[in-house]
C-alpha positions as CSV (number, residue, x, y, z in Angstrom):
1,X,-51.1,64.5,287.4
2,X,-53.1,61.4,288.6
3,X,-55.9,60.2,286.3
4,X,-58.7,61.0,288.8
5,X,-57.4,64.6,289.2
6,X,-57.2,65.0,285.5
7,X,-60.9,64.0,285.1
8,X,-61.9,66.5,287.8
9,X,-60.1,69.3,286.1
10,X,-61.7,68.5,282.7
11,X,-65.2,68.3,284.2
12,X,-64.7,71.7,285.8
13,X,-63.4,73.3,282.6
14,X,-65.8,71.9,280.0
15,X,-69.5,71.2,279.9
16,X,-70.5,67.6,280.0
17,X,-71.9,67.5,276.4
18,X,-68.6,68.7,275.0
19,X,-66.4,66.5,277.2
20,X,-64.9,63.1,276.3
21,X,-63.5,61.4,279.4
22,X,-60.8,58.7,279.0
23,X,-61.3,55.6,281.1
24,X,-57.5,55.2,281.0
25,X,-54.8,57.3,279.5
26,X,-51.5,56.1,278.4
27,X,-49.1,56.7,275.4
28,X,-51.0,54.2,273.2
29,X,-54.2,56.2,273.5
30,X,-52.7,59.5,272.3
31,X,-53.6,61.8,270.7
32,X,-56.9,61.7,272.7
33,X,-59.7,64.2,272.0
34,X,-60.9,65.4,275.4
35,X,-63.4,68.1,274.3
36,X,-65.1,69.2,271.1
37,X,-67.0,72.3,270.0
38,X,-64.7,74.4,272.0
39,X,-64.1,78.0,271.0
40,X,-60.6,79.4,270.7
41,X,-61.4,81.8,273.6
42,X,-62.5,78.8,275.8
43,X,-59.3,76.9,275.0
44,X,-57.0,79.8,275.6
45,X,-58.7,80.5,279.0
46,X,-58.2,76.9,280.0
47,X,-54.6,76.8,278.9
48,X,-53.8,80.1,280.7
49,X,-55.1,78.7,284.0
50,X,-52.5,75.9,283.8
51,X,-54.7,73.4,285.6
52,X,-53.2,70.4,283.8
53,X,-49.6,69.3,284.5
54,X,-47.7,66.4,282.9
55,X,-49.8,66.6,279.7
56,X,-49.3,68.6,276.5
57,X,-52.5,69.9,274.7
58,X,-53.3,70.9,271.2
59,X,-56.2,72.7,269.6
60,X,-57.5,71.9,266.1
61,X,-60.8,73.1,264.6
62,X,-62.7,73.3,267.8
63,X,-61.3,70.1,269.4
64,X,-58.9,69.9,272.3
65,X,-56.5,67.0,272.3
66,X,-54.0,65.6,274.8
67,X,-51.1,64.9,272.5
68,X,-48.1,64.1,274.8
69,X,-47.4,62.9,278.3
70,X,-44.4,63.6,280.4
71,X,-42.6,60.3,279.7
72,X,-39.0,59.8,280.7
73,X,-37.6,60.0,277.2
74,X,-39.7,63.1,276.4
75,X,-38.3,64.8,279.5
76,X,-34.7,63.7,279.1
77,X,-34.6,65.2,275.5
78,X,-35.7,68.5,277.0
79,X,-33.1,68.2,279.8
80,X,-30.3,67.6,277.3
81,X,-31.3,70.4,275.0
82,X,-31.6,72.9,277.9
83,X,-28.1,71.8,279.0
84,X,-26.5,73.0,275.7
85,X,-28.1,76.4,276.0
86,X,-27.2,76.7,279.7
87,X,-23.5,76.1,279.0
88,X,-23.2,79.8,278.0
89,X,-24.8,81.0,281.2
90,X,-23.6,79.1,284.3
91,X,-24.7,80.4,287.7
92,X,-28.1,81.5,289.0
93,X,-30.8,81.1,286.3
94,X,-32.4,84.6,286.7
95,X,-28.9,86.1,286.0
96,X,-28.5,84.2,282.8
97,X,-28.3,86.3,279.7
98,X,-29.9,83.4,277.8
99,X,-33.2,82.6,279.5
100,X,-34.2,78.9,279.0
101,X,-37.7,78.1,280.1
102,X,-40.3,75.4,279.6
103,X,-44.1,75.5,279.1
104,X,-44.2,79.3,278.9
105,X,-47.5,80.5,277.3
106,X,-47.2,82.4,274.0
107,X,-49.8,83.4,271.5
108,X,-49.1,81.4,268.4
109,X,-49.7,83.0,264.9
110,X,-53.1,81.2,264.7
111,X,-54.3,82.9,267.9
112,X,-54.0,79.9,270.2
113,X,-52.1,79.9,273.4
114,X,-49.3,77.4,273.2
115,X,-46.5,76.3,275.5
116,X,-43.4,75.1,273.7
117,X,-41.4,72.4,275.4
118,X,-38.4,74.8,275.5
119,X,-38.6,78.5,275.0
120,X,-35.3,80.4,274.7
121,X,-35.4,84.2,275.1
122,X,-33.0,87.0,275.9
123,X,-32.6,88.5,279.4
124,X,-34.4,91.9,279.7
125,X,-31.1,93.5,280.9
126,X,-30.1,93.3,277.2
127,X,-33.4,93.1,275.4
128,X,-35.9,95.1,277.4
129,X,-39.5,94.0,278.1
130,X,-41.6,95.3,275.2
131,X,-42.8,98.9,276.0
132,X,-46.3,98.2,274.5
133,X,-48.4,95.8,276.6
134,X,-48.9,92.3,275.3
135,X,-49.1,91.5,272.4
136,X,-46.8,94.4,271.6
137,X,-45.0,95.4,269.4
138,X,-42.4,94.0,269.9
139,X,-44.1,90.7,270.5
140,X,-44.0,89.2,274.0
141,X,-45.2,86.1,275.8
142,X,-48.5,86.3,277.6
143,X,-46.9,87.9,280.7
144,X,-45.3,90.7,278.7
145,X,-41.7,89.3,278.8
146,X,-39.6,89.2,275.6
147,X,-41.0,86.6,273.1
148,X,-39.0,83.4,272.7
149,X,-36.5,83.6,269.9
150,X,-35.7,79.9,269.8
151,X,-38.3,77.2,270.3
152,X,-37.9,73.4,270.8
153,X,-40.7,70.9,270.4
154,X,-40.4,67.2,271.2
155,X,-42.8,64.6,269.9
156,X,-43.1,61.0,271.2
157,X,-46.8,60.2,270.7
158,X,-47.4,63.0,268.3
159,X,-46.9,62.1,264.6
160,X,-44.1,63.7,262.7
161,X,-46.6,65.5,260.5
162,X,-48.2,67.1,263.6
163,X,-44.8,68.1,264.9
164,X,-43.9,69.6,261.6
165,X,-47.1,71.6,261.4
166,X,-46.5,72.9,264.9
167,X,-43.0,74.0,264.1
168,X,-44.1,75.7,260.9
169,X,-46.7,77.5,262.8
170,X,-44.1,79.0,265.2
171,X,-42.0,80.0,262.1
172,X,-44.8,82.3,261.1
173,X,-43.8,84.5,264.0
174,X,-40.7,86.3,262.6
175,X,-39.3,86.9,266.1
176,X,-38.9,83.1,266.5
177,X,-35.6,82.8,264.6
178,X,-35.0,79.0,265.1
179,X,-37.3,76.1,265.7
180,X,-36.0,72.7,266.5
181,X,-38.3,69.7,266.3
182,X,-37.3,66.3,267.6
183,X,-39.4,63.2,266.8
184,X,-38.9,59.9,268.7
185,X,-40.5,57.0,266.9
186,X,-41.8,53.9,268.6
187,X,-39.4,51.8,270.5
188,X,-38.8,48.4,268.8
189,X,-38.3,44.9,270.1
190,X,-35.0,44.5,268.3
191,X,-31.8,45.5,270.1
192,X,-28.6,47.2,269.0
193,X,-25.0,46.0,269.7
194,X,-25.1,47.6,273.2
195,X,-28.3,45.9,274.1
196,X,-30.6,48.9,273.8
197,X,-34.0,48.5,272.1
198,X,-33.7,50.1,268.8
199,X,-35.5,53.3,267.9
200,X,-35.7,55.8,265.0
201,X,-35.2,59.4,265.9
202,X,-35.3,62.5,263.7
203,X,-34.4,66.2,264.2
204,X,-35.4,69.1,262.0
205,X,-34.2,72.7,262.3
206,X,-36.2,75.5,260.7
207,X,-34.5,79.0,260.7
208,X,-35.8,82.2,259.3
209,X,-34.4,82.7,255.8
210,X,-32.3,79.5,255.9
211,X,-33.1,76.1,254.2
212,X,-34.5,73.4,256.5
213,X,-32.0,70.9,257.9
214,X,-32.8,67.4,259.1
215,X,-31.0,64.5,260.7
216,X,-31.9,60.9,261.2
217,X,-30.0,60.1,264.5
218,X,-31.6,56.9,265.8
219,X,-30.2,53.4,265.7
220,X,-32.5,52.5,262.8
221,X,-34.3,54.4,260.1
222,X,-37.9,55.5,260.5
223,X,-39.2,52.2,259.1
224,X,-37.2,50.2,261.7
225,X,-34.6,49.0,259.2
226,X,-30.9,49.2,259.4
227,X,-29.3,52.1,257.6
228,X,-28.1,51.4,254.1
229,X,-24.4,51.1,253.5
230,X,-22.8,54.5,252.9
231,X,-25.4,56.3,255.1
232,X,-24.0,58.4,257.9
233,X,-24.9,56.7,261.2
234,X,-25.1,58.4,264.5
235,X,-22.9,56.2,266.7
236,X,-20.3,58.4,268.2
237,X,-20.0,61.8,269.9
238,X,-18.8,64.9,268.1
239,X,-19.6,63.5,264.7
240,X,-20.0,66.7,262.5
241,X,-22.8,65.0,260.6
242,X,-24.9,65.0,263.7
243,X,-24.1,68.4,265.2
244,X,-26.7,71.1,265.2
245,X,-25.6,74.7,265.3
246,X,-28.0,77.5,266.4
247,X,-26.5,81.0,266.3
248,X,-26.6,82.8,269.6
249,X,-27.4,85.9,267.5
250,X,-30.9,84.3,266.9
251,X,-31.6,84.6,270.6
252,X,-30.9,88.3,270.6
253,X,-32.8,89.3,267.5
254,X,-34.4,92.6,268.3
255,X,-34.9,95.0,265.4
256,X,-36.0,98.6,266.0
257,X,-39.6,99.5,265.8
258,X,-39.6,103.2,264.7
259,X,-43.4,103.7,265.0
260,X,-43.2,103.4,268.8
261,X,-39.7,104.8,269.2
262,X,-38.2,101.4,270.1
263,X,-34.5,101.3,269.2
264,X,-33.6,97.7,269.9
265,X,-31.1,96.0,272.2
266,X,-29.6,97.8,275.1
267,X,-26.4,95.6,274.6
268,X,-25.2,92.3,273.3
269,X,-23.3,89.5,275.1
270,X,-19.6,88.8,274.5
271,X,-20.6,85.4,273.0
272,X,-23.0,87.0,270.5
273,X,-21.1,85.5,267.5
274,X,-20.9,82.0,268.9
275,X,-23.2,79.0,268.3
276,X,-25.3,76.8,270.5
277,X,-23.8,73.4,269.6
278,X,-26.1,70.4,270.1
279,X,-24.7,66.9,269.8
280,X,-27.5,64.5,268.6
281,X,-25.5,61.5,269.8
282,X,-25.9,62.7,273.3
283,X,-29.6,63.1,272.8
284,X,-29.8,59.6,271.3
285,X,-27.9,58.0,274.2
286,X,-30.1,59.8,276.8
287,X,-33.2,58.5,275.1
288,X,-31.9,54.9,274.9
289,X,-31.0,55.1,278.6
290,X,-34.4,56.3,279.7
291,X,-36.7,54.4,277.4
292,X,-38.5,51.1,278.1
293,X,-36.1,48.2,278.6
């Protein structure tokens, strides 16, 4: 979205005394507080209208922030992750038993409307739309479709702590079975053996009832230093130390709700016992290709 159009949208949405207009907006100025003293209801209404594209918002204690922009490396991570889920469901997207979407509004456990970078949900042919209108039970997105069971969040300008808090918030919704957070740290001036500017990268997987897993898969550690001898380094494809497995079963989690007569899934896919396999080396290489030269 062009800067002048962004300003016009913000002026329309929030009163002038609550609004803070950026003269310029780039990655170095994020997170940027665009409005303060905003109620949760006002924020949710603004998000639901989807008047801002190319920016990711956050809401904290009455303040609305722009926390991410649609940079090439942010978007390529999303593309690569979506690819691994789509492997199981080639063909026309609306026929896919695994529905992989982006920026779909959900009500987070804190009551705010949030749009994860990637939301993975079951097709209603197997997991029917919740019989009780939003918010359910069972829970749904804001349009009444099955709630995402797997969520991916990508942070470039957001701090790791903010990314972690966001992922932990999603984990409070028990129907979200897996949450993958990926943090790209600042690109450095030094270069690796292939000539790419070096960069630290981190992935963390939260799953319900399972211990947290994390991987440092950049070309340097988060402090910009070379990895110490003996440390596993992400420098080749198919290295089991940098493979993430997300059970397909997580996507089709759908327990019965006896109080409303809801009996659960209408069926399960033949690949129900398989895993979504994500190779972090492929993610790393995509980022290095798209980042600033």
